C-alpha positions as CSV (number, residue, x, y, z in Angstrom):
1,M,-176.9,-72.8,-14.4
2,R,-180.4,-72.4,-12.8
3,V,-182.8,-70.2,-14.6
4,I,-185.7,-68.4,-13.8
5,L,-187.8,-67.7,-17.3
6,T,-190.9,-65.3,-16.8
7,G,-193.2,-65.0,-19.8
8,A,-192.0,-68.3,-21.1
9,G,-195.6,-68.6,-23.3
10,G,-194.4,-65.1,-24.9
11,F,-192.7,-64.8,-28.6
12,L,-188.9,-64.7,-27.0
13,G,-189.7,-66.7,-24.4
14,T,-191.0,-69.8,-26.4
15,E,-187.7,-69.2,-28.4
16,V,-185.3,-69.0,-25.1
17,L,-187.3,-72.5,-24.3
18,R,-186.3,-73.3,-27.6
19,Q,-183.2,-72.5,-27.4
20,L,-182.6,-74.1,-23.8
21,K,-184.0,-77.0,-23.5
22,D,-181.3,-79.0,-24.9
23,R,-178.5,-77.7,-22.7
24,Q,-177.4,-79.8,-20.7
25,D,-175.3,-77.3,-18.1
26,V,-179.8,-75.8,-17.7
27,T,-182.1,-76.2,-14.9
28,V,-184.6,-73.7,-16.0
29,I,-188.2,-73.4,-13.9
30,A,-190.2,-71.6,-16.7
31,V,-193.0,-69.5,-15.9
32,S,-196.6,-68.9,-18.0
33,S,-200.2,-67.8,-17.5
34,K,-200.4,-70.1,-20.5
35,P,-202.3,-73.4,-20.2
36,S,-201.8,-74.2,-24.1
37,L,-197.5,-74.3,-22.5
38,A,-198.0,-77.1,-20.4
39,A,-198.3,-79.6,-23.7
40,S,-196.2,-78.1,-25.5
41,E,-192.9,-80.6,-26.6
42,E,-190.9,-77.5,-25.4
43,L,-191.2,-78.7,-21.8
44,E,-189.7,-81.7,-21.6
45,G,-187.0,-82.0,-18.9
46,I,-188.5,-78.3,-17.4
47,T,-191.2,-77.1,-15.2
48,L,-194.0,-75.2,-15.5
49,V,-194.9,-72.6,-12.9
50,A,-197.3,-70.2,-12.7
51,P,-197.1,-66.1,-12.2
52,D,-199.4,-66.5,-8.5
53,R,-198.0,-69.5,-7.3
54,L,-194.3,-68.0,-8.2
55,L,-195.3,-64.6,-6.3
56,G,-196.8,-67.1,-3.0
57,E,-193.8,-68.7,-2.6
58,P,-190.6,-66.3,-3.7
59,T,-188.0,-69.9,-2.6
60,L,-189.1,-71.5,-6.0
61,M,-186.6,-68.7,-6.9
62,R,-184.0,-69.7,-4.3
63,D,-180.0,-70.4,-5.7
64,A,-181.1,-69.2,-8.9
65,D,-178.2,-68.2,-11.2
66,V,-180.5,-65.4,-13.8
67,L,-184.0,-64.2,-13.6
68,L,-185.2,-63.8,-16.8
69,N,-187.7,-61.6,-17.2
70,C,-189.2,-62.0,-20.6
71,A,-193.2,-60.9,-19.0
72,F,-194.8,-57.5,-20.0
73,P,-198.4,-57.5,-21.3
74,R,-198.7,-56.7,-25.3
75,G,-201.9,-55.3,-25.0
76,A,-201.5,-50.6,-24.2
77,D,-204.9,-50.7,-21.9
78,G,-204.6,-49.5,-18.4
79,E,-206.0,-52.2,-16.8
80,S,-203.0,-55.0,-18.9
81,L,-200.4,-52.3,-18.1
82,A,-201.3,-52.5,-14.3
83,S,-201.4,-56.0,-14.1
84,G,-198.0,-56.4,-15.2
85,M,-196.8,-53.6,-13.3
86,K,-197.9,-55.1,-10.4
87,F,-196.8,-58.8,-11.5
88,L,-193.1,-57.1,-12.2
89,D,-192.9,-55.3,-8.6
90,G,-193.5,-58.6,-7.0
91,L,-191.7,-60.6,-8.8
92,F,-188.2,-57.9,-8.7
93,S,-188.8,-58.3,-4.8
94,G,-188.8,-61.7,-4.7
95,A,-185.6,-61.8,-6.2
96,A,-184.3,-59.8,-4.2
97,Q,-185.8,-61.2,-0.9
98,A,-184.1,-65.3,-2.9
99,D,-181.0,-63.9,-3.5
100,V,-181.3,-64.6,-7.3
101,R,-177.7,-64.0,-8.5
102,A,-178.3,-61.9,-11.4
103,V,-181.4,-60.3,-13.5
104,V,-182.1,-59.8,-17.0
105,N,-185.3,-57.6,-17.6
106,V,-186.0,-57.4,-21.5
107,S,-187.4,-53.6,-22.0
108,S,-188.0,-52.2,-25.2
109,Q,-185.8,-49.7,-27.5
110,S,-189.6,-48.1,-27.0
111,V,-187.6,-45.4,-24.5
112,Y,-186.6,-43.9,-26.9
113,S,-188.3,-41.3,-29.9
114,Q,-190.0,-43.6,-32.3
115,H,-188.8,-40.8,-35.4
116,R,-184.9,-40.7,-34.5
117,V,-182.5,-40.9,-37.0
118,E,-179.1,-42.0,-35.0
119,P,-179.3,-45.3,-34.3
120,A,-180.4,-45.3,-30.7
121,D,-177.3,-46.5,-28.1
122,E,-177.0,-46.6,-24.4
123,Q,-176.1,-42.4,-25.0
124,T,-179.7,-41.9,-26.4
125,P,-181.8,-39.7,-24.5
126,L,-185.0,-41.4,-22.9
127,C,-188.0,-40.2,-25.3
128,L,-191.4,-42.0,-23.6
129,E,-194.4,-41.7,-26.4
130,S,-196.9,-43.8,-25.4
131,K,-197.8,-45.6,-22.4
132,Y,-195.8,-48.8,-23.3
133,A,-192.2,-47.2,-23.1
134,V,-193.7,-45.6,-20.3
135,A,-194.7,-49.0,-18.6
136,K,-191.0,-50.6,-19.8
137,Y,-188.7,-47.8,-18.1
138,A,-191.1,-48.2,-15.4
139,S,-190.1,-51.3,-15.1
140,E,-186.5,-50.7,-15.6
141,L,-186.5,-48.3,-12.7
142,M,-188.4,-51.1,-10.3
143,L,-185.4,-53.5,-11.2
144,G,-183.0,-51.3,-9.9
145,A,-185.2,-49.8,-6.6
146,H,-185.7,-53.7,-5.7
147,C,-182.7,-55.2,-7.3
148,S,-179.5,-52.8,-6.6
149,D,-177.7,-55.0,-4.8
150,I,-178.1,-57.7,-7.4
151,P,-176.6,-57.6,-10.7
152,H,-178.8,-57.0,-13.2
153,T,-179.4,-54.9,-16.1
154,N,-182.1,-53.9,-18.5
155,I,-181.9,-55.2,-22.7
156,R,-183.8,-52.5,-24.7
157,M,-184.6,-54.7,-27.1
158,A,-185.5,-53.9,-30.9
159,S,-188.7,-55.1,-32.5
160,L,-189.0,-59.2,-33.2
161,I,-190.0,-60.7,-35.7
162,G,-190.1,-64.3,-37.1
163,P,-192.9,-66.7,-37.0
164,G,-196.3,-66.4,-35.6
165,F,-196.1,-62.8,-35.0
166,D,-199.0,-61.7,-37.3
167,E,-199.3,-58.4,-36.1
168,R,-195.5,-57.2,-37.8
169,V,-196.5,-55.6,-40.8
170,V,-193.9,-58.5,-42.6
171,N,-196.5,-60.6,-41.4
172,K,-199.4,-59.3,-43.0
173,M,-197.6,-58.7,-46.4
174,A,-196.4,-62.1,-46.2
175,R,-200.3,-63.4,-46.3
176,K,-201.3,-61.0,-48.9
177,A,-198.8,-62.2,-51.3
178,L,-200.0,-65.3,-50.5
179,L,-203.5,-65.0,-51.3
180,G,-202.4,-64.2,-54.8
181,D,-203.2,-60.2,-53.6
182,D,-200.6,-57.5,-55.0
183,L,-198.4,-55.1,-52.4
184,A,-199.4,-51.6,-51.9
185,V,-196.7,-50.0,-50.2
186,A,-198.1,-46.7,-48.5
187,E,-193.9,-45.3,-48.3
188,N,-193.8,-42.4,-45.7
189,G,-189.9,-42.9,-45.0
190,S,-190.4,-45.2,-41.7
191,R,-187.0,-47.3,-40.9
192,F,-187.5,-50.9,-39.0
193,G,-184.6,-51.9,-36.7
194,F,-186.4,-55.1,-37.0
195,L,-184.4,-58.0,-35.2
196,D,-185.3,-61.8,-36.0
197,V,-186.6,-63.7,-32.3
198,R,-184.0,-66.2,-33.1
199,D,-181.4,-63.6,-32.5
200,A,-182.9,-62.0,-29.9
201,A,-182.9,-65.6,-27.7
202,N,-179.2,-65.9,-28.5
203,A,-178.4,-63.4,-27.9
204,L,-179.8,-63.9,-24.2
205,L,-178.4,-66.4,-23.4
206,T,-174.7,-65.6,-24.7
207,L,-175.4,-62.7,-22.3
208,M,-176.5,-65.2,-19.1
209,G,-173.2,-66.9,-19.7
210,S,-171.2,-63.6,-19.7
211,D,-170.0,-62.5,-16.4
212,S,-172.8,-60.3,-14.8
213,A,-170.5,-58.3,-12.4
214,M,-169.5,-57.0,-15.9
215,W,-173.1,-56.3,-17.1
216,R,-174.1,-52.2,-17.9
217,R,-177.2,-51.4,-16.5
218,E,-178.7,-50.9,-19.7
219,Y,-178.0,-52.3,-23.5
220,V,-179.5,-52.1,-26.9
221,L,-180.2,-55.0,-29.1
222,G,-181.1,-55.0,-32.1
223,S,-180.3,-55.1,-35.9
224,D,-177.6,-54.0,-38.0
225,D,-179.9,-52.6,-40.7
226,C,-183.1,-50.3,-41.0
227,Y,-185.6,-51.0,-43.4
228,T,-188.0,-49.0,-45.3
229,L,-191.8,-50.7,-46.2
230,T,-190.2,-50.4,-50.0
231,C,-187.5,-52.9,-48.4
232,I,-189.7,-55.3,-46.9
233,A,-192.0,-55.7,-50.2
234,E,-189.9,-56.6,-51.7
235,A,-188.1,-59.2,-49.7
236,V,-192.0,-60.4,-49.4
237,I,-192.1,-60.8,-52.8
238,A,-188.9,-62.6,-53.7
239,S,-189.4,-64.9,-51.2
240,V,-192.8,-66.1,-52.3
241,S,-192.0,-66.3,-55.6
242,R,-188.8,-68.3,-54.1
243,T,-190.4,-70.6,-52.1
244,T,-194.2,-70.9,-53.8
245,G,-193.2,-69.6,-57.3
246,T,-196.5,-67.5,-57.2
247,S,-195.9,-63.8,-57.9
248,C,-197.5,-61.2,-57.2
249,R,-196.3,-57.2,-57.9
250,M,-196.2,-54.5,-55.7
251,T,-197.0,-50.6,-56.1
252,V,-195.8,-47.4,-54.3
253,R,-196.8,-44.2,-53.7
254,E,-195.6,-42.0,-50.9
255,S,-197.3,-41.4,-47.9
256,D,-196.9,-38.5,-46.0
257,A,-198.5,-41.0,-42.6
258,P,-196.7,-40.2,-39.7
259,S,-193.1,-42.2,-40.0
260,V,-191.5,-44.6,-37.6
261,R,-188.0,-45.0,-37.5
262,S,-186.5,-47.0,-35.0
263,P,-182.9,-48.4,-35.6
264,C,-180.9,-49.6,-33.2
265,C,-177.1,-49.8,-32.3
266,S,-175.3,-53.3,-30.3
267,D,-172.1,-52.5,-30.4
268,A,-171.5,-52.2,-26.6
269,F,-173.4,-55.6,-26.5
270,S,-171.5,-57.0,-29.1
271,Q,-168.3,-55.7,-27.4
272,D,-169.0,-56.7,-24.0
273,T,-170.4,-60.3,-24.9
274,G,-169.2,-61.1,-28.3
275,W,-172.5,-61.4,-29.5
276,V,-173.4,-61.6,-33.5
277,Q,-176.2,-61.1,-35.5
278,Q,-176.7,-64.4,-37.1
279,Y,-179.9,-63.7,-39.7
280,P,-180.0,-61.3,-42.3
281,L,-183.6,-60.0,-42.9
282,S,-184.3,-62.3,-46.4
283,E,-183.7,-65.7,-43.9
284,T,-186.3,-64.5,-41.6
285,V,-188.1,-64.1,-44.4
286,D,-188.0,-67.0,-45.8
287,R,-188.9,-68.1,-42.7
288,I,-191.7,-66.3,-41.9
289,V,-193.5,-67.1,-45.6
290,K,-193.1,-71.0,-45.1
291,S,-194.7,-70.2,-42.0
292,V,-197.9,-68.2,-43.5
293,A,-198.0,-70.8,-46.6
294,E,-199.0,-73.4,-44.4
295,G,-201.4,-71.3,-42.4
296,V,-202.8,-70.5,-45.7
297,R,-203.6,-74.2,-47.5
298,E,-204.5,-75.0,-44.0
299,D,-207.2,-72.7,-44.1
300,A,-207.9,-73.4,-48.1
């Protein structure tokens, strides 16, 4: 299988590369603008291409079995979003011209209301509440417009967590606890449908190994569980105690700040591909805590 992976230097793309690199049946062209990726051990046996070159030489995509797009700007500023959308327009257009056999676009659960009560599935009405959500949905529409004659699907991905993604509340709590600070939780009823990045990458590889002719136009991909801030804090405290022996206390107060609810239902994806989530929150938190602990020791 010949795979074109865009966004290869990002949080999800890096994990996809890690899981792909030892596959003897897969040839990968990794697309990234990050110079640091060139020195990564994850690239052993993998061809690295800059985004501009890929768009300038669409023949690089010729005979690809799958284009897996993980590229998208994390920043929500208008300039970054405009640049990202322009890249995706050229990418999907080039894929159609190069007769790529199938395209997977990583979208986001953000295209649904972030205040939903029930887990989002493929029939849940869209509700675009941010610039990021609008841009993600626009990427889905561009894929459909350019690649209507190619098997393609959009993966409306849950919020991912894991070591190195320090903007997440889990990582922030882990660092605070490891520094010996108490965790002050402002409980506002939020429910976070986090998914381990390893599960997300494995799901994408499972999808790419399935029959693309049977893919639905979109899939929701997320965790079976949803977590409150209190639940996350308890998991972090327990993990820090297990892995380092450091004790940490938690205080909880009620807050009237706007809540976030992002539960997801992956039943359709699992039914069509056979994918099963592997990592519970406790295992993911342990991995995050160990990674953060190494960083804290290096900073000391």
